[in-house]
C-alpha positions, 0 to 999 in steps of 0.5 A, spaced: 238 481 179 240 487 177 237 490 170 236 497 166 231 498 162 229 503 156 223 508 158 223 513 152 229 516 149 233 519 154 230 515 160 234 509 164 232 505 170 236 500 172 232 497 179 230 488 181 227 484 175 221 483 176 218 480 170 218 479 163 213 480 160 211 476 153 212 483 149 220 482 150 219 489 155 220 487 163 219 490 170 223 492 174 222 495 181 225 501 184 222 501 192 216 501 192 214 502 184 214 499 178 217 500 172 216 497 164 221 498 158 224 495 154 231 492 156 238 494 155 242 490 151 249 488 156 256 488 153 261 484 154 
């Protein structure tokens, strides 16, 4: 599943969901790299 995370004040990354950490942050994979950040809230 695709997830979008924020890794800075103005940087967002979208990638495949790898795992959710105990502190609430999410790890996503883009190619062979993994990024950790705060999940972006979904709008319904």
